[in-house]
ZAKEDO-46881 format. One record per residue (C-alpha): residue number from 1; x negated, y negated, z negated. Coordinates in pm, whole numbers, m for minus. Each point is the difference from the previous one (the first is absolute). Example, Ala and Ser with C-alpha at 12.3 -4.5 7.8 and 13.67 -1.06 7.14 Angstrom:
% ZAKEDO-46881
{1,{m1230,450,m780}} {2,{m137,m344,66}} 
***
This chain:
% ZAKEDO-46881
{1,{m12848,m10429,m11435}} {2,{25,99,335}} {3,{297,196,159}} {4,{m87,311,222}} {5,{118,m47,342}} {6,{200,329,18}} {7,{191,m111,m321}} {8,{339,m132,141}} {9,{233,m80,m302}} {10,{327,m198,46}} {11,{m41,m101,m381}} {12,{m245,m307,39}} {13,{92,m159,m357}} {14,{124,76,m318}} {15,{135,m124,m344}} {16,{m217,m13,m306}} {17,{31,m132,m359}} {18,{297,m68,m211}} {19,{302,m184,143}} {20,{66,m293,m215}} {21,{365,m147,m19}} {22,{79,m226,284}} {23,{m241,132,241}} {24,{m151,300,172}} {25,{m312,222,m65}} {26,{m308,m103,194}} {27,{m14,136,355}} {28,{m380,77,82}} {29,{m160,142,299}} {30,{37,370,m21}} {31,{m375,98,47}} {32,{m71,m186,m315}} {33,{19,209,m330}} {34,{221,m175,m262}} {35,{m332,m75,m199}} {36,{m202,m105,320}} {37,{m134,m367,6}} {38,{152,m186,312}} {39,{m216,m31,286}} {40,{m221,m318,m41}} {41,{m301,46,227}} {42,{m108,91,373}} {43,{m216,317,m17}} {44,{m167,m117,m318}} {45,{m50,m357,112}} {46,{198,m276,m189}} {47,{m70,m312,166}} {48,{26,m124,367}} {49,{m378,m107,m14}} {50,{m112,362,m83}} {51,{224,118,290}} {52,{m126,m260,242}} {53,{m379,31,m89}} {54,{17,377,2}} {55,{144,10,341}} {56,{m219,m250,115}} {57,{m305,204,m70}} {58,{153,369,67}} {59,{186,m101,312}} {60,{m231,m279,132}} {61,{1,61,365}} {62,{381,108,16}} {63,{222,m218,189}} {64,{235,m220,m277}} {65,{169,m315,151}} {66,{85,m50,365}} {67,{163,m278,190}} {68,{80,8,385}} {69,{m237,m205,215}} {70,{131,m339,96}} {71,{m30,m85,349}} {72,{44,m332,154}} {73,{62,m21,363}} {74,{m59,m268,255}} {75,{333,m167,m45}} {76,{m51,8,m390}} {77,{242,299,m37}} {78,{m94,225,m273}} {79,{28,357,16}} {80,{m144,303,m236}} {81,{m213,264,76}} {82,{m116,303,m203}} {83,{m65,8,m332}} {84,{m343,m117,m130}} {85,{m123,167,m348}} {86,{m206,m95,m281}} {87,{m122,277,m225}} {88,{m18,17,m372}} {89,{m352,m169,m31}} {90,{70,m276,218}} {91,{341,m86,m193}} {92,{m210,36,m335}} {93,{m264,m254,134}} {94,{226,m237,71}} {95,{199,14,m309}} {96,{m300,m14,m201}} {97,{m135,m300,179}} {98,{316,m181,m41}} {99,{6,94,m376}} {100,{m352,m154,m29}} {101,{127,m323,189}} {102,{302,m5,m238}} {103,{m208,23,m302}} {104,{m294,m241,122}} {105,{217,m290,87}} {106,{244,36,m302}} {107,{308,15,213}} {108,{166,228,m265}} {109,{m52,m190,m336}} {110,{136,167,m325}} {111,{349,m87,m89}} {112,{105,36,m383}} {113,{328,1,m147}} {114,{240,183,m217}} {115,{m21,284,231}} {116,{m372,59,m9}} {117,{m310,m92,221}} {118,{41,33,375}} {119,{m182,m94,316}} {120,{247,m51,301}} {121,{m9,m39,383}} {122,{295,m4,227}} {123,{47,199,336}} {124,{228,m157,260}} {125,{7,191,329}} {126,{141,299,186}} {127,{m157,352,m20}} {128,{m348,24,144}} {129,{m343,144,m75}} {130,{m128,m335,m137}} {131,{304,16,m245}} {132,{m137,320,m124}} {133,{m371,m123,m8}} {134,{102,m335,m206}} {135,{223,220,m226}} {136,{m279,260,m77}} {137,{m246,m282,m47}} {138,{227,m176,m266}} {139,{59,327,m144}} {140,{m375,60,m37}} {141,{m50,m284,m250}} {142,{299,61,m201}} {143,{201,m290,169}} {144,{385,7,17}} {145,{126,m20,353}} {146,{301,m188,2}} {147,{199,74,357}} {148,{208,m250,186}} {149,{248,17,303}} {150,{196,m232,198}} {151,{329,49,m100}} {152,{m55,m80,m358}} {153,{17,m402,131}} {154,{m196,m283,m100}} {155,{152,m48,m354}} {156,{m57,332,m93}} {157,{m394,7,126}} {158,{m46,m312,m177}} {159,{128,156,m338}} {160,{m197,302,46}} {161,{m350,m167,52}} {162,{81,m228,m262}} {163,{101,233,m252}} {164,{m339,211,74}} {165,{m213,m341,7}} {166,{m84,127,334}} {167,{m328,m124,153}} {168,{m53,186,330}} {169,{247,140,248}} {170,{m121,269,261}} {171,{229,m33,305}} {172,{32,47,374}} {173,{m80,m321,184}} {174,{389,m84,77}} {175,{51,m40,m381}} {176,{m285,m302,m31}} {177,{285,m261,115}} {178,{243,130,m255}} {179,{m231,m52,m251}} {180,{m124,m323,80}} {181,{332,m131,24}} {182,{95,164,m363}} {183,{m305,m176,m134}} {184,{51,m354,200}} {185,{334,m7,m153}} {186,{m135,37,m355}} {187,{55,369,m51}} {188,{m252,267,m42}} {189,{m228,m243,m212}} {190,{m233,264,m125}} {191,{m72,141,347}} {192,{m328,m139,135}} {193,{m136,263,240}} {194,{144,185,299}} {195,{m165,330,160}} {196,{124,93,334}} {197,{13,275,238}} {198,{8,m46,370}} {199,{m104,m359,191}} {200,{167,m284,m177}} {201,{146,m286,220}} {202,{m185,m362,m28}} {203,{328,m154,m83}} {204,{53,225,m307}} {205,{m353,m8,m125}} {206,{13,m399,24}} {207,{353,5,m189}} {208,{m153,237,m270}} {209,{m307,m235,m59}} {210,{213,m302,m20}} {211,{182,203,m281}} {212,{m286,55,m182}} {213,{m52,380,100}} {214,{m345,146,51}} {215,{65,253,281}} {216,{m265,267,127}} {217,{62,330,187}} {218,{5,330,m144}} {219,{m277,124,248}} {220,{m230,m282,m115}} {221,{80,66,m365}} {222,{m83,396,52}} {223,{m323,m116,178}} {224,{m96,m241,m277}} {225,{97,246,m270}} {226,{m237,259,160}} {227,{m270,m214,27}} {228,{10,m61,m362}} {229,{m100,372,m97}} {230,{199,m6,m311}} {231,{7,371,m136}} {232,{346,m88,m191}} {233,{m153,111,m350}} {234,{97,m349,m179}} {235,{356,21,150}} {236,{302,53,m260}} {237,{52,392,m69}} {238,{268,178,157}} {239,{225,221,m241}} {240,{328,195,61}} {241,{196,m311,m185}} {242,{m185,m256,209}} {243,{289,m193,220}} {244,{m69,119,352}} {245,{314,m235,119}} {246,{266,m211,m47}} {247,{314,71,235}} {248,{257,m286,m6}} {249,{345,127,34}} {250,{238,m266,162}} {251,{285,157,m161}} {252,{378,m128,74}} {253,{m26,m316,m219}} {254,{m242,m262,m141}} {255,{m378,9,49}} {256,{m194,298,51}} {257,{m140,239,m274}} {258,{m368,86,m18}} {259,{13,395,m48}} {260,{m354,73,m186}} {261,{m132,323,151}} {262,{m312,171,m115}} {263,{m265,239,184}} {264,{154,293,m239}} {265,{346,m95,140}} {266,{m101,68,383}} {267,{m248,282,m68}} {268,{227,215,m195}} {269,{267,m43,278}} {270,{m275,84,275}} {271,{m62,311,m255}} {272,{355,89,7}} {273,{34,5,412}} {274,{m332,209,m12}} {275,{149,231,m280}} {276,{155,253,215}} {277,{m218,257,224}} {278,{251,33,253}} {279,{7,m39,389}} {280,{76,m383,m4}} {281,{m269,m104,m242}} {282,{m192,m259,141}} {283,{m353,91,129}} {284,{m320,m153,132}} {285,{103,96,347}} {286,{313,m200,m8}} {287,{52,m337,163}} {288,{253,m259,m148}} {289,{189,m263,192}} {290,{20,m315,m233}} {291,{284,m277,102}} {292,{199,m34,m320}} {293,{m99,m297,m177}} {294,{m318,45,m225}} {295,{135,m287,m214}} {296,{233,247,m144}} {297,{m58,306,m234}} {298,{126,283,229}} {299,{m232,m64,290}} {300,{m280,m76,m221}} {301,{47,317,m198}} {302,{8,220,335}} {303,{m325,m171,122}} {304,{m188,18,m335}} {305,{86,397,16}} {306,{m138,22,337}} {307,{m296,m163,m120}} {308,{m36,232,m268}} {309,{39,298,200}} {310,{m223,m126,295}} {311,{239,m54,266}} {312,{m30,m235,319}} {313,{234,m301,m40}} {314,{118,m157,339}} {315,{168,m352,m18}} {316,{297,m134,237}} {317,{m106,m283,216}} {318,{228,m242,m215}} {319,{309,38,192}} {320,{305,238,m113}} {321,{127,6,324}} {322,{m274,171,127}} {323,{m27,261,m235}} {324,{57,284,252}} {325,{m279,m133,212}} {326,{m263,28,m291}} {327,{140,335,m106}} {328,{m58,128,362}} {329,{m368,m100,m20}} {330,{m86,79,m360}} {331,{198,341,m7}} {332,{30,2,m395}} {333,{64,309,m199}} {334,{139,m152,m312}} {335,{294,m259,51}} {336,{160,m206,m292}} {337,{285,m248,45}} {338,{323,m117,m119}} {339,{348,95,113}} {340,{50,m322,243}} {341,{m265,157,233}} {342,{87,360,m53}} {343,{365,m121,93}} {344,{m131,m170,312}} {345,{m164,336,106}} {346,{320,185,m61}} {347,{208,m233,214}} {348,{m253,34,292}} {349,{28,368,m15}} {350,{365,36,m14}} {351,{30,m276,276}} {352,{m226,228,204}} {353,{181,333,m81}} {354,{342,m167,132}} {355,{m147,m91,329}} {356,{m97,376,59}} {357,{215,214,219}} {358,{46,366,100}} {359,{m241,267,m129}} {360,{m235,m269,m149}} {361,{291,m101,m210}} {362,{113,329,m95}} {363,{m366,106,m74}} {364,{m51,m310,m235}} {365,{313,59,m204}} {366,{m62,360,m54}} {367,{m367,m101,m118}} {368,{148,m246,m245}} {369,{267,245,m137}} {370,{m250,277,m25}} {371,{m268,m201,m183}} {372,{257,m175,m219}} {373,{133,331,m101}} {374,{m356,142,m85}} {375,{m96,m317,m167}} {376,{303,33,m227}} {377,{m105,371,m103}} {378,{m378,m31,m19}} {379,{m120,m346,40}} {380,{m185,95,331}} {381,{m34,m277,237}} {382,{m142,179,292}} {383,{101,240,280}} {384,{m241,115,251}} {385,{260,33,303}} {386,{197,m333,m71}} {387,{m290,m225,m113}} {388,{m172,108,327}} {389,{275,m89,236}} {390,{204,m264,m210}} {391,{m158,m144,m307}} {392,{m368,m64,137}} {393,{158,m294,197}} {394,{128,m164,m319}} {395,{m328,72,m192}} {396,{m177,m199,275}} {397,{187,m321,m148}} {398,{m260,38,m305}} {399,{m293,96,208}} {400,{53,340,7}} {401,{m223,110,m290}} {402,{188,m93,m318}} {403,{25,293,m232}} {404,{120,m175,m334}} {405,{203,m283,m75}} {406,{157,m229,m298}} {407,{322,m213,m16}} {408,{40,m232,m279}} {409,{101,m347,m111}} {410,{366,33,68}} {411,{263,287,35}} {412,{3,187,327}} {413,{315,212,165}} {414,{m25,367,m82}} {415,{117,53,364}} {416,{m291,m224,136}} {417,{m263,146,m208}} {418,{94,350,78}} {419,{1,m84,378}} {420,{m317,m173,m7}} {421,{m171,308,m181}} {422,{90,215,267}} {423,{m69,m242,289}} {424,{m331,m85,m126}} {425,{m77,350,m94}} {426,{m119,m70,m363}} {427,{110,m55,m334}} {428,{96,m350,m106}} {429,{m11,m57,m377}} {430,{230,m246,m151}} {431,{m156,m221,m291}} {432,{120,m220,m278}} {433,{m170,m260,m170}} {434,{m44,m342,m99}} {435,{m267,m290,4}} {436,{m39,45,m383}} {437,{m94,384,61}} {438,{m243,m89,288}} {439,{237,137,232}} {440,{63,349,m152}} {441,{254,162,m222}} {442,{115,297,189}} {443,{m37,200,340}} {444,{169,306,144}} {445,{m174,315,33}} {446,{m158,129,338}} {447,{194,315,12}} {448,{347,m107,m141}} {449,{247,18,258}} {450,{244,m238,m165}} {451,{15,m362,139}} {452,{173,m277,m223}} {453,{m211,4,m310}} {454,{m342,m184,m76}} {455,{m128,341,m143}} {456,{m161,33,m316}} {457,{m243,m242,m202}} {458,{m354,m75,84}} {459,{m247,188,m209}} {460,{m84,m340,m152}} {461,{338,m87,m155}} {462,{294,156,m167}} {463,{368,m110,44}} {464,{319,m15,m197}} {465,{340,m141,38}} {466,{166,m213,m248}} {467,{391,m29,m51}} {468,{173,m294,175}} {469,{330,15,m158}} {470,{158,m284,178}} {471,{m42,185,323}} {472,{112,335,m125}} {473,{m354,159,36}} {474,{m122,213,m268}} {475,{m267,259,m79}} {476,{301,244,m88}} {477,{161,m29,339}} {478,{117,316,186}} {479,{38,72,370}} {480,{342,134,142}} {481,{m110,344,m77}} {482,{m52,m77,m353}} {483,{m353,19,17}} {484,{m254,m256,m175}} {485,{m54,m298,240}} {486,{m128,m271,m250}} {487,{m8,m376,139}} {488,{m118,m303,m121}} {489,{m234,m298,55}} {490,{m369,130,127}} {491,{m288,m69,m261}} {492,{m340,132,60}} {493,{m341,m43,m192}} {494,{m348,139,71}} {495,{m333,m106,125}} {496,{147,m189,293}} {497,{168,m252,m202}} {498,{m78,m360,61}} {499,{m140,m197,m298}} {500,{258,m274,8}} {501,{111,m313,196}} {502,{m278,m268,m4}} {503,{75,m267,m259}} {504,{378,110,m21}} {505,{19,202,m310}} {506,{398,m34,m18}} {507,{34,127,330}} {508,{m235,293,m96}} {509,{194,74,m313}} {510,{306,31,229}} {511,{m162,279,220}} {512,{m251,174,m214}} {513,{124,133,m324}} {514,{m198,77,m340}} {515,{m52,365,110}} {516,{m169,m98,328}} {517,{321,81,230}} {518,{76,m248,289}} {519,{376,m37,40}} {520,{53,m2,360}} {521,{364,m106,34}} {522,{54,292,244}} {523,{251,270,m88}} {524,{m106,357,41}} {525,{121,350,m24}} {526,{m197,323,m87}} {527,{22,306,162}} {528,{m81,219,m324}} {529,{m63,319,177}} {530,{m231,m121,259}} {531,{m135,m295,m181}} {532,{72,m273,241}} {533,{95,m356,m15}} {534,{263,m157,222}} {535,{69,m384,20}} {536,{368,m49,m12}} {537,{68,m340,m87}} {538,{m120,m349,m166}} {539,{29,m126,m346}} {540,{m34,m379,118}} {541,{193,m190,221}} {542,{351,130,m156}} {543,{295,m250,m21}} {544,{371,m11,m66}} {545,{279,m93,255}} {546,{299,m219,m165}} {547,{183,326,m82}} {548,{m271,114,m209}} {549,{m155,301,229}} {550,{m364,14,1}} {551,{m182,m6,316}} {552,{m360,142,107}} {553,{m27,m199,337}} {554,{m340,199,109}} {555,{213,350,m29}} {556,{264,m151,233}} {557,{m288,m147,235}} {558,{m162,325,11}} {559,{325,182,88}} {560,{101,m253,266}} {561,{m306,6,154}} {562,{12,335,122}} {563,{234,m138,299}} {564,{m218,m9,323}} {565,{198,m353,68}} {566,{m171,m160,m317}} {567,{m346,m105,19}} {568,{m8,m200,m345}} {569,{274,m55,m260}} {570,{43,m225,m287}} {571,{285,57,m231}} {572,{108,m273,m239}} {573,{264,m41,m288}} {574,{85,m297,m203}} {575,{143,74,m348}} {576,{256,m279,55}} {577,{150,217,306}} {578,{161,332,44}} {579,{m158,123,305}} {580,{m346,47,152}} {581,{m135,m150,342}} {582,{m286,105,199}} {583,{m252,m196,230}} {584,{m70,267,286}} {585,{m301,m25,263}} {586,{115,261,282}} {587,{m256,249,137}} {588,{m3,m208,315}} {589,{m96,295,255}} {590,{282,218,m150}} {591,{253,m290,6}} {592,{m106,m106,362}} {593,{72,364,98}} {594,{325,14,m152}} {595,{78,m325,192}} {596,{m77,137,330}} {597,{215,293,m64}} {598,{283,m228,m85}} {599,{m8,m254,262}} {600,{m152,m273,m197}} {601,{m273,m233,160}} {602,{m197,m277,m151}} {603,{m313,m188,141}} {604,{m319,m49,m195}} {605,{m34,m81,m366}} {606,{231,m276,m17}} {607,{280,220,151}} {608,{m89,279,m242}} {609,{31,m231,m298}} {610,{345,m125,111}} {611,{81,345,74}} {612,{m54,73,m373}} {613,{252,m239,m82}} {614,{288,147,163}} {615,{288,167,m166}} {616,{m48,335,189}} {617,{m367,39,m125}} {618,{76,m104,m342}} {619,{308,229,m20}} {620,{m245,284,147}} {621,{m245,m48,m284}} {622,{285,m17,m272}} {623,{164,325,130}} {624,{m344,170,20}} {625,{m90,m114,m372}} {626,{333,159,m114}} {627,{m89,309,193}} {628,{m350,35,m156}} {629,{150,m74,m343}} {630,{246,237,m18}} {631,{m243,262,179}} {632,{m217,m50,m289}} {633,{259,4,m272}} {634,{m9,m358,m95}} {635,{280,m149,m198}} {636,{221,m260,172}} {637,{m130,m291,m205}} {638,{m333,99,110}} {639,{90,m66,368}} {640,{m53,m345,125}} {641,{309,m161,113}} {642,{m159,m272,221}} {643,{m314,m39,193}} {644,{m203,m254,196}} {645,{m205,154,273}} {646,{m327,m164,47}} {647,{m242,m31,274}} {648,{m273,m107,m239}} {649,{m193,289,m127}} {650,{m115,53,m352}} {651,{m401,m45,m39}} {652,{m274,m115,m232}} {653,{m45,m292,229}} {654,{360,m151,m80}} {655,{m29,112,m342}} {656,{267,224,m23}} {657,{m235,311,m22}} {658,{m325,44,m221}} {659,{m307,87,166}} {660,{84,362,m77}} {661,{337,m51,163}} {662,{206,12,m314}} {663,{323,m228,35}} {664,{m47,m336,m222}} {665,{385,m20,m105}} {666,{m27,m354,m134}} {667,{m180,m107,306}} {668,{261,157,239}} {669,{269,m162,m192}} {670,{m162,m333,74}} {671,{m64,68,356}} {672,{346,115,68}} {673,{169,m231,m259}} {674,{248,m176,227}} {675,{101,329,165}} {676,{76,148,m323}} {677,{189,m310,m93}} {678,{202,32,320}} {679,{79,383,m72}} {680,{119,m107,m341}} {681,{231,m246,177}} {682,{m210,m277,m166}} {683,{86,77,m348}} {684,{m256,m80,m268}} {685,{m267,265,m57}} {686,{m126,87,m365}} {687,{m247,m232,m138}} {688,{161,m315,227}} {689,{125,m286,m174}} 
***
């Protein structure tokens, strides 16, 4: 169902069906009838294979995948030039040839177990055009691609490859050494073949051979496959229920879980993104910039949707510190990212504004005020006068052509989101999803002026809220004016829902109920008039302090993180203690500026680390947390009473964050164990003998 462009409703979702005890009615996309089926295809196509083959034929000569030309200078210095493109025909030829090579050499043998019959291959590399070619090649043969990434760690990589009885890993050349080390140490025993991108180091090839690995380049595999002339008629059939990929979520504890996702899961979400015939609908003329990890479902969905539409997709050079260089050359029209990068853009622009003086500063402030006012009333993001003299400079950060953006994976501040909309002169949709939903559950509507919600359900699923009595969230809740404001755990079902966790039936039952609903652990609230969803809390990670008060640390962290002084924060409470403590990582540039303004000097990283342990800085942060907590209306027992100010940032590399930048509480506790013990004056923590 397509929505006319001129129709600009504020109502984007609607409640349907009966209200059962302890839960809300179902929230559906407003442009689906109560009896309409949910979206399950993309323009009548039901598998990614159908989509890929159709576009390879109908858009054969259209540019598809692009990478910047690698230039090696006289001194071996590497620089990057313009984007060079492969068209849909060339990508299909490479994918088909690679598929033939995999099948001819039996590199994806059938694996049979209680879950069914599978063929597997692993992909272990950063985003690049060969990643997509390999992915499409495996997909053509009904082989399930299992994605790997560095921050999983060796133990988890071994677990995944062994659980899938993986024979073949496709990877970038720099991963050969890791795989050789794993196999030499007695791990990944089922893996015997490696197919690599780029030129490999001879030492790595020798190590792989010594470990019993057969290694071949991707380019050689493609050429050998093309020479076979296999028409693919004997390859396994691809259906909507064929498993397209397993995405292993690192989670916050234990071994990763293999989320089993089908062609239907992705195709219905691509169809949902294509559902609205509005100005932000993706078009074949669009150019997309791919840098978020393809190993994760969010980026994979956007790329596959781009492929389905016929977009050009340009990849970053592999260095996230040089994204603005790539953006300047590519000049994309579509941008998808996570709050971490958007916050960086926001901070950069705010710093530039503060440097302005005189009339330039005045014009900029007038422009911001005018556009924010217009945005709040009409959702309009452009202003011909101010865009020309002020905001065109901000747009150049993204290359100057971006017309639509999405943010997802984590919450983003309403103030940041609104500012970026007016600065980049385009709508930024906020999405909500999980790996278990192939990235998509809800998304905001183009013409809705309100920020701070995640919009209405994707047309591929429906959502309900289930009471959480212990946290006082119910489907009968009212707002301050006495109007219905149902709250509860977010649960969804539909064509996007995963089939389960691979070979972990008990974990599957904990998440996926008998009616097909996924229980997210997130707490949401419905706006019953507009039909939108807001994320307000988490059901998990709840604990009591010794006086019996329930603590939701994520809520507290989200409130305190609004401070410009705080870069990262981990709030910890022990059930044997009566107060909270915090590990705080400062926003270093902000703190350095404060120090300069207050006559505090230090030298280098060592001096900075010593500064953070001073009583003056500790008091600064304790006072700041009290201020932000009271500003946010937190209770006294929700305010950390002591803090350790750390120069060590939370990252996936030190295992404090997941690869999608979620805090791993158990790992954070282990990492800062001594500091936490000290904050509690050496007292025993819960679970200690």
